[in-house]
N, C-alpha and C positions, 0 to 999 in steps of 0.2 A: 438431373437429379438434384434434390434439395437436401442440404445438410444444415442442421441446427446445432450450434455449439453453445452449451450452457456452462458458464464459468463461475466457479465458486471460489471464495478465499481472497487472496491478496492481489495486488497489482502485478506481481511477478507472474502469477497465473494468467492474468489478462494478456500480458505480452506473449506468453506461450500459446494461448488460444489464437491470438491474432496472427502469429507466424504460421500455425497450422492452417488457419482459414485462408491465408494467402496461398499456401501450397495447394489446397483443395480448389480454390477459385482458379488457379493457374491450370489445374487439370480439367477444368470445365464444369465444376459444380457451382450451384447457386448456394452461397453460404449465408446463414442468418445467425444473429446473436439474440435470441428471443426466448425467454423462459416460458412464455405463454403459448407460443405457436405449437400446433399439433399436426401441421401439414407438411412434414418433412419425412423423406424416406430413411434418413440416417440422423440419429441424435447422438451427439458426443457430450458427455458430462465430464468437465475438467474439475476434479475433486480437490478438496482441501483436507489435510490431516493434521493441522497444527495443534488444536486443542479440542477438548471434548465437544463443545458446542458446534465447532466446524465439522467434526466428524459426523455428528448426528445430522446436521443439515445435508451433508453429502449423501449419506445413506438414505435419508428421506427423499431426496431429489431423485435418486436412482429408483426407489420404490414407486414414486409417482410416475416416472417415465415408463417403468415396467408395466404399470397398470394401464397407461395410455396405449402401450404396445399391444397388450392383450385385448383391449377393446377395439382396436383398429381394424378396419375392413381390408386394408392392404398391408403387405409385408413391410415391417419396419425393422431396421437394424439399430440396436442399442449398444453403445460403446462407452465404457468408463475408463478414464485415464487420470494421470496426475498423482498427487501426493498420497492420497488415501490408498490408492491402488498400489503404489510403490511399497507401502508398509504392510498392507493386509491382503494382498492379492489372493493367496491360497484360501484364507477364511472367507473372503467375499465371494469367490467362485462357488464355494459350497452353499452359501446362504442365499445367493441371488442368481438363480439359474437362468433368469430371463435376459440377463446381459449376454450379448453375443461375443464380445471381445474385451480384453483387459490389457491396458498398456501403462507402463510406469512413466516417470518424469523425463527420461532421456530417450524415449522411443517415438519421437515426433515423426521421423521419416517412416517408421514402420506403420504408424497410424495412417498416414497419407497413402501408403502403398496398399494397406488393407482396404481402405474405403474406395480407392480409385481402381484397384486391380492392376495397377501398372507401377513400374519403378519410379520412385521420386528421387531425383538427383539432389535436390536442395530443399530443405525446410528451414528457412531462416529469414533474415531481415529484408532481403531484396523482395520477397513475396508478401510481406506483411499486409494484412487487411485490418484496418482499425475497427474496433468495437466501441471505442469512446467517441464522444462528439468530435467532429472534424477539426475543432480548433485547439484541442490539447491531446497529448499522447505521452505515454510512459516510455522512458528510454532506459532499458536495462543494460547496465555496464558490466555486469559479471554474474556468474552463477555459483551456487554453493556457498559454503561458509567454513572457515577454519576455527571459529570460536568454539568453546566448549561449555557454553552456558548450561547449567545443570538441568534446567527445566525444559530445554528446547530439543525437539526431535529433528529440526531442519537439517543438521549435518548428516543424520542418519538417512534422511530422505533424499537430499539434493547432492550430497557428497562434498568434497573439498572445494575451496574457492578457486574459481577459474576466471581471470579477467579477460574481457574482450580487448583486442588490439585497439589502441586509441584511434587510429586512422579509420577503422571500421565503424566505430561509434560516431565519429564526427561525420562521416559520409551518410550514415543512417539519419542523423539529425538534420542534415541538409535536405535529404529526400523528404523527410516529414514536413519540414518548413515549406518546401516547394509545393507540397500537396495541400497546403492550407493550415498547417499546425502553427499556432501562435505561442503555445506554452509547452515546454518540455519538462517533464517530471522525471528527474534522475533517480533511479532506483537500483537496488541490489539487496542481497541479504545483509550486506555490510558495505556501504559505499566507501567508508574511510580506508578499507583494506585494498582499494583498487590499485593495481599496478605492482604490488609486491611480488607476485608470482611471475609476471612478465618482465618487469624492469628492475627488480631487486630493490625497489623503493616505492613508497606511497606516491601516487601521481594524480590524486583526485584534484588538487589545486591546478595542475597543468591541464588536466582534462576540462575543467570548468573554464579556464582561460580560453582554450580553443573553442569550446562550445559558444562562449560569449562573443568571440570575435569572428567566428567562421560560419556558424549555423544559420544566422539570420533570425533566430527566435526572439520574440519580444519579451518573453518571460522564461526563465530557467529556474526550476525549484528543486532543492536538494532534500532527499528523504533518506531514512534508515542509516543515520550515522551512529557510530559506536563511541561511547564516551572515553574508554581507556585509550591513552595515547592519541587523543584527538588531534589531527593536524591543523593547528591554528592558522597556518598560512592560507587555508581555505577561506577564512574570513577576510584576509587581505584582498583576495580575488573578488569576493562578494562586494567589498567596499568600492573596488575599482570600477565595476561595471554596473550600469543602471539596469541592464536587462537580466541580471541575476537577482531573484527575489531575496529580500532581506528576511529570510525565513530558514529555520533550521529544525529538522525533525531529529531528536536525539533521545531515544528510549533509554531511560535510566533504571527502571524497574523497581528500585527501592533506594533507601538512604541509610539504613542501619548497616554498619560495617560488618557485623557478624553474618547477617543475612546475605549481604553482597559477596562475602567470602564463600558462603555455602552455595550461592548461585554461580560461583566461578566467573565473576564479572571483571576480575583484574583491576578493580578500583575500590576505594573505600569512601567513607563519608567526607573526609577532609579533602581528598582529591576531587571529589564531585563538586563540592562547594567552590573550590578554587577554579575549577573549569567553568562553572556557570558565571562566576565573577569575571573571569578572563574574557569570556565571550561577550558579556554585556559591556565591559569596559572598552573592548575593541569596537563594538558595534551597538551603541545604546538603543538604536531604533529597531533592533532585530526582533522578530517574532519567534519565540521559543515554544516548540511543541515537544511533549514527552509522553511516555507511556509507563504505567506502574502496574505491579502485580501485588494483589493482597491475598492473604491466606496461604502463602508459601509455607512448607513444613518448618516448624520452629518459630514462626512469627507469633510472638507473644502480644498481649494487649499493650504492653509498654512499647514494644517495637512499632506496633501500629500507630500509637499515639505520636511516636517520633516521626513517623512518615507523615501524619497529618500536620504536625508542626512544620515540617519541611515544606509541604505544599503551601501552607499559609505564608511562610517566609519567602519562598522562591517566587511565588505568584507567576506561574507559567501562563503564557498567553493562550495556549491550547493544551489540553491534557485529556488523555484517555486512560482507562484502567480496566483490568479484567481480573477475575478470580482465578487462582491457581488451578491448573488442571494437570493431574498426574499422567505422565506419558510413559508408556512401556519403552524400556531400553535406554532411558536417559539416566544420567548419574543421580538425579533426585529421586528416582523411583525407589531406591533402597531406603529413603527417609520415610516412606509411607505417605499417607495423606491425613495427618492428624487433626487439622482444623476442620470442624464440621461445616457442611455446605451452608447452613443458615447463618453461621458466623461469618463465613466468607462474604455472603451477600450483604450482611449488615455492614461490614467494613467497606465493601465496594460502594454501597449507597452513601455512606458517610463521606468517603473521599469525593465522590461526584457532587454531593450536595455542597461541600466546601468549595470545590472548583466552580460550581455554578455561581456562588457569591462573588468569587474573584472575577469570573468572566463578566458578570453583570456590571461590576464596578468598572472594569476596563472598557466595556462597550459604551457605558454611559458617558465616558470622557470623549467619545467620538462624536457625540451629538453636536451639530453645528459645523463639523469639519468637512472638508472636501477630500474625496479619495478617487483614485482611478480604479475602475472595476472591469472585469471581463465578463460579458454576458454569456451564461451557460444555457439558459432555457427560458421558456415562457410558461407561466402557470396562471391560467385565467387572465385577469387584467394586469398581472404583475410580471415584471422581468426579474429573473433570478440571476445574480452575478456573484463574483468573488473579488475580494481585494487581494493585494499582494500578500496579505497575512493569512490567506486561506487556501488550502489545497482541496481538490475535489473530493466529495463524498465524506471526508473525515472532519472538516472544519466548518466554521461559520459561513453563512451566506448573507448576501445583501439583497434585500427585497425592495425593488425599485418601482415607484409609481412614475408614469411617464407624463401624464397631463397633456398639455398642448404642445409640448416640445416634440421635435421629430423623433419618432420611435427608433431605437437601435435595432440591429439585427443580432441574432445569435452568432457569437464569435467576435462581436465588435468590442472594442475598448471604449469606455465613455467615463466622463467625470460626473460624480454624483455628490450631493450634500446629504449627510446623515441627519435624519429628522427624529428618529426614535430608536431606543435601544432595548434589546431583550437579552436573555442569558446567553443565547448562542446565535443570534442573528441581529441585524440592524435593518431598519427601514430607511430608505433614502429617496431623494428625488433628483432627476437629471438637472444639472446646472444649466 
């Protein structure tokens, strides 16, 4: 029997789907990760419930698959799982009767048992089946979140922070590398919180040290770090090991002190500026990626202009932004949603236009330089790769012309010389 798993949302969902796929493959199913295929007896949609756009995409995907099910000549089982289901299961069951079963974010064993009709002893890392290209994989080090950010429903969905034992993580990393993975992307709801629940102290730096020395990975990349009480010793480990990418994903969300207080971020403008300065002093070559929110309740035009000035001053290497989405049950819900949607979109466009100019300036400085890239895929006559400064799917890409040089393979590292710059990509040729 064929099972198709459609994953929506973040990389944490990706890992969940891969663990489920491994359990189903172990039970004898043929598992696919293909949003286009309609040739499977079972379709599992791993939903996202983070913000309004993600919820809408999840519901639309369920509706599309329900329509395919109705048109099908053979019986098809449609299952919805994950974050959206965790929050809205009762409402969804009423509105979407074509879905055969619903499961929340902690019911992976139950899903496997429902599909296979047999008891599943383990749904976890040992059985994982990758959906990403074989040369990179996400490494989830914990589940849940203890933070109380006012706009965020993740703690309501995923529960409190639970760290995985360090030995377990290191062993999984080794298995992934032995299977062909060259880049490990370290993820969690908050990676800087790692270890507090298990060991009574933050142990992200120690974990990175072990991954760098024991996993065999050629690149290790750190995501989802939290700015308040950021463990600066992590940067010492980064500096020490060449296989840890000089890259840091640190979502700041805003810079105005009053808004940060309302967001319950446990940091203010001054502390944020000191942190950025400390990071860049410790590691001048680091690539800094951040995420911002515009249109949060109470964000005045003056506050927004302060945010723009901050972006211009900080000159982040990579930056994403999104418009505030009011979420039921969060502390910010009581503030209403006073900023009109068209105003949110104007602010979003202005922030991204500003960042486009910064990105273009930074990329232009790369022309003529040589960099090491990891080849992700082939598009027509071009090879598409990433430098150490770029994470999959969210950052820039390196578009490579091969010419007469020996062509690389997907998953290869190679040295390239940058020949042309764009706002979010560069062109290069193999050295």
